[in-house]
C-alpha positions, 0 to 999 in steps of 0.5 A, spaced: 500 500 500 505 504 501 508 504 494 501 505 491 500 511 495 507 514 493 504 513 486 498 516 487 502 522 490 506 522 484 501 522 479 497 528 483 504 532 483 505 531 476 497 533 474 498 539 479 505 541 475 501 540 468 495 544 470 500 550 473 504 550 467 498 550 462 495 556 466 501 560 466 502 558 458 496 563 457 497 570 454 497 575 459 492 578 454 487 572 455 480 573 457 474 577 454 475 585 452 470 590 451 473 593 444 471 599 440 473 601 433 472 608 431 470 609 424 468 616 420 467 619 427 462 613 429 464 609 435 463 601 434 463 597 440 464 589 439 466 583 444 473 581 443 476 574 446 483 572 446 485 565 448 492 561 448 499 564 447 505 563 442 503 559 436 496 558 439 494 565 440 487 567 437 482 572 437 475 572 437 471 578 435 463 578 435 458 581 430 452 580 435 452 573 437 456 571 430 464 569 432 469 571 427 476 568 429 483 570 427 487 567 421 493 569 425 495 572 431 501 574 435 503 578 442 511 580 442 514 585 445 507 588 448 504 589 441 498 585 439 497 583 432 490 580 430 489 578 422 482 577 419 484 575 412 477 573 410 476 581 412 482 583 409 483 587 416 488 587 421 488 590 428 495 592 431 495 594 439 499 596 444 498 593 451 498 599 457 496 599 464 491 593 462 488 596 456 489 596 449 490 601 444 492 601 437 489 601 430 484 597 425 487 597 418 483 595 412 486 593 406 481 597 402 481 603 406 484 609 403 487 611 410 494 609 411 493 610 418 487 606 420 482 607 424 482 608 432 482 601 436 481 601 444 479 595 448 478 594 456 478 588 460 470 586 460 467 587 467 460 584 468 455 589 470 453 590 477 446 592 475 445 585 472 446 582 478 440 586 481 433 582 481 429 586 476 423 589 478 416 585 478 412 588 472 407 582 473 399 584 472 394 586 467 396 593 464 392 598 460 395 602 455 390 607 452 391 608 445 387 613 440 386 611 433 383 614 427 378 608 428 376 609 435 375 617 434 370 615 429 366 611 433 366 616 439 370 612 443 
């Protein structure tokens, strides 16, 4: 039994080491981000998820509920590069103080500089945790229409 206990302890230690190594392998940027693109003066918000590290790094952008995954991604020297070849688009941003700032470059855009990009770590809304007020019951909503006026209502 002593040998069995040692084997189990060794397996547990190996699993713990593997788990901690895997956890550290994620990029410091891994997680959900609230991102914006400013295009022609309009600020367009979108969700950005970053996962993996090194050769497994990827970004997932959301157009509503529809995910779009990067065709390539890198994070070197504090600069994040996300390529979406199917849109001929690249996001280049620098991480500073836990935020991402940079440009969205579109190949068919006449501007050589690109459009401003900004992202902050996502924080769940505190209001979402509050219970919604009760609106149960029968509601009467007055509505005047041309037909109702004809009948003298």
